[in-house]
C-alpha positions as a printed NumPy array, in Angstrom:
array([[  9.371,  32.877,   3.281],
       [ 11.73 ,  33.515,   6.166],
       [  9.451,  31.561,   8.495],
       [  9.403,  28.612,   6.088],
       [ 13.184,  28.734,   5.797],
       [ 13.577,  28.697,   9.559],
       [ 10.982,  25.995,  10.296],
       [ 11.989,  23.532,   7.572],
       [ 15.735,  24.436,   7.551],
       [ 15.699,  24.808,   3.776],
       [ 19.18 ,  26.287,   3.412],
       [ 20.694,  23.579,   5.591],
       [ 19.202,  20.981,   3.248],
       [ 20.326,  22.828,   0.121],
       [ 16.85 ,  23.627,  -1.226],
       [ 14.443,  26.544,  -1.773],
       [ 10.726,  27.191,  -1.324],
       [ 10.131,  26.992,  -5.09 ],
       [ 12.011,  23.697,  -5.385],
       [ 10.04 ,  22.204,  -2.499],
       [  6.695,  23.302,  -3.995],
       [  7.58 ,  21.802,  -7.388],
       [  8.735,  18.603,  -5.679],
       [  5.461,  18.421,  -3.751],
       [  3.427,  18.799,  -6.951],
       [  5.528,  16.072,  -8.6  ],
       [  4.976,  13.629,  -5.734],
       [  1.263,  14.394,  -5.703],
       [  0.873,  13.749,  -9.439],
       [  2.589,  10.36 ,  -9.128],
       [  0.311,   9.152,  -6.304],
       [ -2.987,  10.997,  -6.884],
       [ -4.305,   7.806,  -8.498],
       [ -5.013,   6.498,  -4.98 ],
       [ -8.056,   8.814,  -4.654],
       [ -9.633,   6.837,  -7.523],
       [ -8.225,   3.362,  -6.838],
       [ -8.834,   3.12 ,  -3.085],
       [-12.599,   3.833,  -3.216],
       [-12.898,   1.344,  -6.101],
       [-11.157,  -1.457,  -4.17 ],
       [-12.824,  -0.839,  -0.788],
       [-16.134,  -0.307,  -2.595],
       [-15.871,  -3.941,  -3.698],
       [-15.923,  -4.824,   0.003],
       [-19.293,  -3.096,   0.365],
       [-17.967,   0.171,   1.762],
       [-19.702,   3.4  ,   0.596],
       [-17.389,   4.686,  -2.152],
       [-18.112,   8.384,  -1.628],
       [-17.276,   8.159,   2.068],
       [-14.103,   6.165,   1.314],
       [-13.1  ,   8.829,  -1.218],
       [-13.362,  11.507,   1.487],
       [-11.535,   9.322,   4.028],
       [ -8.754,   8.668,   1.492],
       [ -8.238,  12.372,   0.784],
       [ -8.387,  13.324,   4.464],
       [ -5.992,  10.671,   5.773],
       [ -3.528,  11.279,   2.925],
       [ -3.583,  14.982,   3.793],
       [ -3.403,  14.433,   7.565],
       [ -0.708,  11.743,   7.523],
       [  1.459,  13.614,   5.031],
       [  1.033,  16.88 ,   6.961],
       [  2.218,  15.214,  10.187],
       [  5.178,  13.701,   8.323],
       [  6.121,  17.141,   6.997],
       [  5.612,  19.202,  10.151],
       [  6.673,  16.658,  12.794],
       [  9.428,  14.637,  11.071],
       [ 10.44 ,  17.205,   8.392],
       [ 10.814,  14.573,   5.666],
       [  9.696,  14.941,   2.008],
       [  7.64 ,  11.754,   2.282],
       [  3.922,  11.453,   1.515],
       [  1.448,   8.997,   3.043],
       [ -1.807,   7.48 ,   1.793],
       [ -3.766,   4.199,   2.051],
       [ -1.35 ,   1.489,   0.912],
       [ -1.739,  -0.535,  -2.264],
       [ -1.808,  -4.26 ,  -1.524],
       [ -3.159,  -3.815,   1.971],
       [ -6.379,  -2.313,   0.596],
       [ -6.701,  -5.325,  -1.72 ],
       [ -6.068,  -7.7  ,   1.198],
       [ -8.675,  -5.794,   3.224],
       [-11.339,  -6.02 ,   0.499],
       [-10.766,  -9.294,  -1.34 ],
       [ -9.423, -11.528,   1.425],
       [-10.63 , -10.311,   4.817],
       [-14.102,  -9.165,   3.721],
       [-15.015, -11.092,   0.551],
       [-12.861, -14.176,   1.19 ],
       [-13.077, -14.697,   4.944],
       [-16.573, -13.263,   5.337],
       [-15.834, -10.587,   7.939],
       [-17.704,  -7.294,   7.739],
       [-15.803,  -4.222,   6.625],
       [-16.433,  -2.768,  10.079],
       [-14.54 ,  -5.681,  11.658],
       [-11.76 ,  -5.301,   9.065],
       [-11.442,  -1.619,  10.044],
       [-11.196,  -2.771,  13.655],
       [ -8.28 ,  -5.035,  12.676],
       [ -6.577,  -2.062,  10.999],
       [ -7.104,  -0.032,  14.185],
       [ -5.54 ,  -2.735,  16.37 ],
       [ -2.564,  -3.148,  14.   ],
       [ -2.086,   0.633,  14.103],
       [ -2.072,   0.55 ,  17.91 ],
       [  0.512,  -2.264,  17.855],
       [  2.635,  -0.346,  15.361],
       [  2.382,   2.769,  17.529],
       [  3.399,   0.774,  20.613],
       [  6.478,  -0.854,  19.031],
       [  7.501,   2.551,  17.696],
       [  7.114,   4.311,  21.047],
       [  9.012,   1.553,  22.886],
       [ 11.604,   1.352,  20.065],
       [ 10.975,  -2.362,  19.49 ],
       [ 10.747,  -1.832,  15.735],
       [ 14.446,  -2.388,  15.087],
       [ 14.404,  -5.651,  17.052],
       [ 11.504,  -6.978,  14.974],
       [ 12.947,  -5.789,  11.658],
       [ 16.342,  -7.326,  12.437],
       [ 14.661, -10.604,  13.335],
       [ 12.912, -11.143,   9.989],
       [ 15.175, -12.589,   7.26 ],
       [ 15.857, -10.287,   4.318],
       [ 14.636, -12.962,   1.905],
       [ 11.204, -13.115,   3.526],
       [ 10.958,  -9.32 ,   3.52 ],
       [ 11.628,  -9.339,  -0.225],
       [  9.164, -12.194,  -0.692],
       [  6.369, -10.236,   0.998],
       [  6.756,  -7.42 ,  -1.541],
       [  6.894,  -9.852,  -4.488],
       [  3.904, -11.826,  -3.214],
       [  1.791,  -8.703,  -2.791],
       [  2.801,  -7.73 ,  -6.335],
       [  1.615, -11.088,  -7.696],
       [ -1.577, -10.787,  -5.659],
       [ -2.242,  -7.329,  -7.1  ],
       [ -1.557,  -8.709, -10.58 ],
       [ -4.286, -11.343, -10.447],
       [ -6.757,  -8.84 ,  -8.97 ],
       [ -5.993,  -6.248, -11.673],
       [ -6.164,  -8.782, -14.535],
       [ -9.538,  -9.944, -13.228],
       [-10.818,  -6.349, -12.929],
       [ -9.681,  -5.651, -16.485],
       [-11.432,  -8.771, -17.781],
       [ -8.181, -10.193, -19.154],
       [ -8.512, -13.317, -16.996],
       [-11.791, -15.02 , -16.157],
       [-12.989, -17.949, -14.058],
       [-12.901, -21.449, -15.515],
       [-14.387, -24.618, -13.939],
       [-11.704, -26.728, -15.631],
       [ -8.526, -24.703, -15.091],
       [ -9.647, -22.2  , -12.392],
       [ -8.495, -19.251, -14.532],
       [ -8.517, -18.697, -18.272],
       [ -8.264, -15.916, -20.854],
       [-11.115, -13.408, -20.849],
       [-12.957, -11.899, -23.803],
       [-10.281,  -9.907, -25.631],
       [-12.919,  -8.437, -27.963],
       [-14.614,  -6.646, -25.067],
       [-14.214,  -2.822, -25.277],
       [-13.366,  -2.693, -21.57 ],
       [-10.495,  -5.173, -22.012],
       [ -9.131,  -3.217, -24.979],
       [ -9.328,   0.046, -23.005],
       [ -7.538,  -1.546, -20.024],
       [ -4.718,  -2.846, -22.256],
       [ -4.331,   0.561, -23.918],
       [ -4.274,   2.198, -20.486],
       [ -1.516,  -0.131, -19.3  ],
       [  0.687,   0.565, -22.326],
       [  0.068,   4.308, -21.943],
       [  1.152,   4.243, -18.29 ],
       [  4.342,   2.272, -19.027],
       [  5.316,   4.487, -21.967],
       [  4.685,   7.735, -20.064],
       [  6.569,   6.414, -17.042],
       [  9.522,   5.444, -19.247],
       [  9.496,   8.949, -20.728],
       [  9.476,  10.292, -17.152],
       [  6.202,  12.143, -17.536],
       [  5.021,  13.266, -14.058],
       [  1.775,  11.61 , -13.038],
       [  1.988,   8.812, -15.619],
       [ -0.331,   6.542, -13.6  ],
       [ -2.881,   9.324, -13.08 ],
       [ -2.81 ,  10.241, -16.785],
       [ -3.409,   6.597, -17.705],
       [ -6.415,   6.292, -15.355],
       [ -7.967,   9.538, -16.592],
       [ -7.361,   8.657, -20.272],
       [ -9.166,   5.309, -19.952],
       [-11.958,   6.983, -17.977],
       [-12.496,   9.569, -20.737],
       [-12.519,   6.845, -23.416],
       [-14.97 ,   4.798, -21.326],
       [-17.64 ,   7.474, -21.855],
       [-17.416,   6.894, -25.621],
       [-16.62 ,   3.172, -25.905],
       [-17.327,   1.53 , -22.532],
       [-20.887,   2.6  , -21.832],
       [-19.838,   4.713, -18.855],
       [-21.827,   7.795, -17.824],
       [-20.276,  11.161, -16.951],
       [-21.313,  12.573, -13.579],
       [-19.388,  15.858, -13.708],
       [-16.098,  16.893, -12.119],
       [-16.64 ,  19.272,  -9.211],
       [-19.057,  19.27 ,  -6.274],
       [-19.136,  19.729,  -2.524],
       [-17.417,  16.846,  -0.699],
       [-19.696,  13.88 ,   0.116],
       [-20.418,  12.971,   3.726],
       [-17.897,  10.81 ,   5.572],
       [-20.582,   9.754,   8.095],
       [-21.183,   6.239,   6.591],
       [-17.609,   5.167,   7.487],
       [-16.574,   7.573,  10.278],
       [-16.069,   5.701,  13.574],
       [-17.854,   2.65 ,  12.112],
       [-15.04 ,   0.239,  13.019],
       [-15.859,  -2.843,  15.103],
       [-12.952,  -3.358,  17.517],
       [-14.597,  -6.073,  19.631],
       [-15.281,  -8.121,  16.491],
       [-11.656,  -7.696,  15.446],
       [-10.469,  -9.151,  18.751],
       [-12.081, -12.514,  17.969],
       [ -9.743, -15.492,  17.498],
       [-10.538, -15.902,  13.811],
       [ -9.128, -12.529,  12.825],
       [ -5.954, -12.45 ,  14.938],
       [ -3.851, -13.6  ,  11.979],
       [ -5.367, -10.746,   9.934],
       [ -4.112,  -8.255,  12.519],
       [ -0.674,  -9.912,  12.354],
       [ -0.584,  -9.606,   8.552],
       [ -1.601,  -5.947,   8.653],
       [  1.033,  -5.267,  11.31 ],
       [  3.911,  -7.075,   9.577],
       [  3.254,  -5.637,   6.125],
       [  2.804,  -2.128,   7.559],
       [  6.049,  -2.525,   9.477],
       [  8.162,  -3.662,   6.525],
       [  6.477,  -1.422,   3.972],
       [  6.818,   1.713,   6.082],
       [ 10.408,   1.086,   7.156],
       [ 11.581,   0.045,   3.696],
       [  9.93 ,   3.006,   1.99 ],
       [ 11.183,   5.532,   4.528],
       [ 14.749,   4.239,   4.305],
       [ 14.645,   4.035,   0.511],
       [ 13.34 ,   7.564,  -0.036],
       [ 15.639,   9.035,   2.625],
       [ 18.622,   7.324,   1.002],
       [ 17.739,   8.763,  -2.403],
       [ 17.366,  12.214,  -0.841],
       [ 20.772,  11.958,   0.848],
       [ 19.164,  12.219,   4.275],
       [ 20.828,   9.145,   5.78 ],
       [ 23.691,   9.659,   8.203],
       [ 25.898,   6.605,   8.626],
       [ 23.126,   4.535,   7.077],
       [ 20.514,   5.73 ,   9.561],
       [ 17.663,   8.248,   9.551],
       [ 18.05 ,  10.909,  12.227],
       [ 14.312,  11.246,  12.722],
       [ 13.246,   7.676,  11.889],
       [ 11.186,   7.324,  15.068],
       [  9.324,  10.563,  14.343],
       [  8.646,   9.375,  10.803],
       [  7.347,   6.028,  12.072],
       [  5.176,   7.777,  14.65 ],
       [  3.633,   9.805,  11.823],
       [  3.094,   6.604,   9.855],
       [  1.559,   4.598,  12.713],
       [ -0.569,   7.557,  13.793],
       [ -1.972,   7.738,  10.264],
       [ -2.942,   4.016,  10.357],
       [ -4.742,   4.638,  13.636],
       [ -6.537,   7.768,  12.349],
       [ -7.353,   6.195,   8.968],
       [ -9.243,   3.324,  10.592],
       [-11.366,   5.885,  12.466],
       [-12.105,   7.817,   9.271],
       [-12.904,   4.651,   7.335],
       [-10.047,   3.373,   5.186],
       [ -7.497,   0.552,   5.115],
       [ -3.921,   0.911,   6.375],
       [ -2.06 ,   4.114,   5.55 ],
       [  1.642,   3.96 ,   4.757],
       [  4.571,   5.912,   3.31 ],
       [  4.57 ,   5.989,  -0.501],
       [  7.597,   5.05 ,  -2.575],
       [  6.263,   7.563,  -5.147],
       [  7.738,  10.171,  -2.793],
       [ 11.005,   9.368,  -4.553],
       [  9.665,  11.272,  -7.579],
       [  9.505,  14.445,  -5.502],
       [ 12.975,  13.79 ,  -4.137],
       [ 14.187,  13.409,  -7.712],
       [ 12.686,  16.861,  -8.373],
       [ 14.717,  18.33 ,  -5.508],
       [ 12.483,  17.857,  -2.464],
       [ 14.513,  17.576,   0.734],
       [ 12.308,  18.78 ,   3.599],
       [  8.833,  18.559,   5.085],
       [  7.688,  21.501,   2.947],
       [  7.422,  19.038,   0.056],
       [  5.115,  16.866,   2.188],
       [  3.019,  19.847,   3.302],
       [  2.497,  20.78 ,  -0.376],
       [  1.268,  17.233,  -1.105],
       [ -1.106,  17.427,   1.885],
       [ -2.685,  20.672,   0.656],
       [ -3.217,  19.181,  -2.825],
       [ -4.927,  16.094,  -1.36 ],
       [ -7.307,  18.373,   0.536],
       [ -8.096,  20.139,  -2.74 ],
       [ -9.083,  16.747,  -4.196],
       [-12.166,  16.699,  -1.974],
       [-13.912,  18.87 ,  -4.578],
       [-13.684,  16.254,  -7.393],
       [-15.828,  13.45 ,  -5.953],
       [-18.117,  13.157,  -9.05 ],
       [-15.076,  12.447, -11.226],
       [-13.811,   9.849,  -8.737],
       [-17.186,   8.137,  -8.838],
       [-17.064,   7.939, -12.645],
       [-13.788,   5.98 , -12.77 ],
       [-14.559,   2.34 , -13.739],
       [-12.651,  -0.684, -12.401],
       [-11.03 ,  -1.348, -15.79 ],
       [ -9.512,   2.169, -15.672],
       [ -7.755,   1.568, -12.354],
       [ -6.784,  -2.032, -13.252],
       [ -3.865,  -0.926, -15.528],
       [ -2.469,   1.156, -12.645],
       [ -2.688,  -1.833, -10.297],
       [ -0.998,  -4.095, -12.839],
       [  1.785,  -1.556, -13.431],
       [  2.442,  -1.267,  -9.685],
       [  2.438,  -5.075,  -9.382],
       [  5.038,  -5.402, -12.16 ],
       [  7.349,  -2.945, -10.388],
       [  7.041,  -4.867,  -7.118],
       [  8.57 ,  -7.966,  -8.722],
       [ 11.92 ,  -6.17 ,  -8.749],
       [ 12.545,  -7.519,  -5.25 ],
       [ 13.197, -10.944,  -6.838],
       [ 16.675,  -9.71 ,  -7.722],
       [ 17.451,  -9.386,  -4.003],
       [ 17.163, -13.148,  -3.404],
       [ 20.205, -15.423,  -3.092],
       [ 19.259, -18.089,  -5.637],
       [ 22.187, -20.317,  -4.659],
       [ 20.951, -20.849,  -1.092],
       [ 17.876, -23.098,  -1.154],
       [ 17.024, -22.688,   2.548],
       [ 16.636, -18.949,   1.868],
       [ 15.141, -18.822,  -1.619],
       [ 12.622, -21.685,  -1.276],
       [ 10.768, -20.14 ,   1.71 ],
       [ 10.768, -16.819,  -0.152],
       [  9.339, -18.445,  -3.283],
       [  6.72 , -20.341,  -1.251],
       [  5.717, -17.114,   0.493],
       [  5.395, -15.152,  -2.757],
       [  3.629, -17.867,  -4.783],
       [  1.155, -18.797,  -2.056],
       [ -0.265, -15.275,  -1.906],
       [ -1.9  , -15.206,  -5.373],
       [ -2.608, -18.95 ,  -5.548],
       [ -4.42 , -19.068,  -2.188],
       [ -5.765, -15.541,  -2.761],
       [ -4.408, -14.547,   0.622],
       [ -1.443, -12.488,   1.802],
       [ -1.883, -14.079,   5.241],
       [ -1.465, -17.611,   3.895],
       [  1.601, -16.562,   1.921],
       [  3.212, -15.095,   5.018],
       [  2.306, -18.161,   7.059],
       [  3.696, -20.665,   4.551],
       [  6.838, -18.58 ,   4.131],
       [  7.655, -18.317,   7.829],
       [  6.817, -21.968,   8.555],
       [  8.868, -23.199,   5.566],
       [ 11.826, -21.043,   6.609],
       [ 11.801, -22.395,  10.178],
       [ 11.357, -26.024,   9.08 ],
       [ 14.094, -25.98 ,   6.407],
       [ 16.609, -24.247,   8.656],
       [ 15.789, -26.609,  11.523],
       [ 16.035, -29.765,   9.386],
       [ 19.362, -28.785,   7.793],
       [ 21.18 , -28.139,  11.065],
       [ 20.923, -24.351,  10.776],
       [ 18.44 , -23.681,  13.551],
       [ 20.86 , -21.203,  15.129],
       [ 20.559, -18.99 ,  12.038],
       [ 16.86 , -18.507,  12.762],
       [ 16.027, -15.44 ,  14.838],
       [ 13.626, -16.049,  17.769],
       [ 11.178, -13.659,  16.073],
       [ 10.86 , -16.082,  13.134],
       [ 10.152, -19.017,  15.452],
       [  7.54 , -16.923,  17.25 ],
       [  5.735, -15.806,  14.077],
       [  5.933, -19.302,  12.536],
       [  4.545, -20.749,  15.777],
       [  1.631, -18.282,  15.794],
       [  0.708, -19.16 ,  12.206],
       [  1.096, -22.915,  12.832],
       [ -1.142, -22.674,  15.895],
       [ -3.694, -20.838,  13.793],
       [ -3.718, -23.536,  11.075],
       [ -3.968, -26.415,  13.578],
       [ -6.537, -25.036,  15.986],
       [ -8.441, -22.389,  14.001],
       [ -8.264, -23.617,  10.407],
       [ -7.166, -22.068,   7.149],
       [ -8.339, -18.931,   5.389]])
């Protein structure tokens, strides 16, 4: 206990070992759903689900452990929601790249993120991107997740006349998905720890009775990670056609990581004069996890806003993160259960997360059209073109054009011109995707 006190500086942060352990368990329960959701999403891209399950558990444990021991923050990491959907449904299924090439793009974006962190260029980039576009990225990813989750649940279906239409509401799987969504929202409102996880497991249990699902057991030895380990194709990811994919991964990772870290640290009272003392260490942990995750075989890893649940429970140091890491390692023994979770059981969790992401709309200045219109274009283009990359591109280009045509070019940071120019070049000379 004395060693833990000394290493994590518990007394200095006004916490105890017991409080940190409870906080770690709380954070884990709120984000454990990722061990079921991530294999389901990346499995749709043709990746071996069992291997992705192992990679998800390992990188969540490794990244969170580094965050706890190196940066001493109560922040957990795991493969990010939104980016895994972009990886599977846009890069692989939409653009036709192999999942090995997509992993290569994740690897390159992780290297870029690591480089800008080491050379402290992160703040320059973050300052250069307008706040409205940062908010729009979150909202757009939320809308993108919404259409994916509604499709997985069977609530929306394809239509040759209107593109999308209402699905079969009499289907048992649709009914189970709707019940799961309401259960998650109600439990979350009642502040029940692990509301999302409870919802996923409840629908999974009901699926054995009403959805035609088969039970494969709960515990077993971990599956092999060999089918995805070091299977990334870096040379394929360096081709011209996927450069914008790397840019999307990099930008979303950058904003997501920084925003989450700052938000959780603020709630924990760990900001000093509005800044994080160990921000660079935290970002090194984050970028290192992206790099390592691509080698293990999963999409981009990032800091989880669910860490705020642990902070709410009193977590203030890296001991909270270490607790989360140990629990993710323990998850390796439940691969049969993870394989039994159907898509319509994880769809309510995705839809719930997407609803929460729309909160960023309140951050927009609705009286300033040259700010709000690019943000709206960015957010709306993501679901309607089924591409986060296109949403980002349209947002940045619209922002630059509107500011330039209204005599406000000086308000535009050089970083915006650069990113808009890269996307415009891509559309003109490479084509759209």
